[in-house]
C-alpha positions as CSV (number, residue, x, y, z in Angstrom):
1,M,0.0,0.0,0.0
2,M,1.4,3.4,-1.0
3,A,1.5,6.3,1.5
4,P,-0.8,9.2,0.7
5,H,0.5,11.3,-2.2
6,G,3.3,8.8,-2.8
7,K,5.5,10.3,0.0
8,L,7.8,7.9,1.8
9,R,7.0,7.3,5.4
10,Y,9.4,6.0,8.1
11,R,8.7,4.5,11.5
12,A,10.9,3.4,14.4
13,K,10.3,-0.1,15.7
14,C,11.7,-2.1,18.6
15,A,13.3,-5.5,18.3
16,D,12.8,-6.3,22.0
17,C,9.1,-5.2,22.6
18,P,6.0,-4.5,20.5
19,W,6.6,-0.7,20.4
20,E,6.2,1.1,17.1
21,G,6.8,4.8,16.8
22,R,4.5,7.1,14.7
23,Q,5.1,7.6,11.0
24,F,7.3,10.4,9.8
25,I,8.0,11.9,6.4
26,R,11.7,12.4,7.3
27,Y,14.0,9.5,8.1
28,G,15.9,11.6,10.7
29,M,12.8,12.1,12.8
30,A,12.1,8.3,12.9
31,D,15.8,7.7,13.7
32,G,15.5,10.2,16.6
33,A,12.5,8.3,18.0
34,A,14.4,5.1,17.7
35,H,17.3,6.5,19.7
36,D,14.9,7.9,22.3
37,H,13.3,4.5,22.8
38,A,16.6,2.6,22.8
39,D,18.1,4.9,25.4
40,A,14.9,5.0,27.6
41,H,14.3,1.3,27.7
42,T,17.7,-0.3,26.9
43,H,16.2,-2.0,23.8
44,I,17.6,-2.5,20.3
45,T,15.6,-0.4,17.7
46,F,15.6,0.2,14.0
47,V,13.8,2.2,11.3
48,V,11.4,0.8,8.7
49,D,9.9,2.3,5.5
50,Q,6.2,2.4,4.6
51,Y,6.3,-1.2,3.5
52,D,7.6,-2.3,6.9
53,L,11.0,-3.1,5.5
54,R,14.0,-2.4,7.7
55,I,16.3,0.3,6.4
56,A,19.8,-1.0,6.0
57,G,22.2,0.5,8.6
58,S,19.4,1.8,10.9
59,T,19.9,-0.6,13.8
60,I,20.4,1.4,17.1
61,R,21.7,-0.2,20.2
62,P,21.2,1.3,23.7
63,K,23.5,4.2,24.6
64,E,25.0,4.3,21.1
65,P,26.0,7.8,20.1
66,R,23.7,9.6,17.6
67,R,24.9,9.8,14.0
68,A,25.7,13.2,12.5
């Protein structure tokens, strides 16, 4: 299913619990949500696209420094 108006959508997800962040148009916002959850709950998180496919290189481990 395509997102409205064909725009890409990104969402943070947790590998350790059923948490899913809300959808964002910008990857950086979903990445920030993933970092926040990873740091707050000591869980491994990642970012997925609108098709629920994991974005390569988006895995975030707890207390990992944020990328520039």
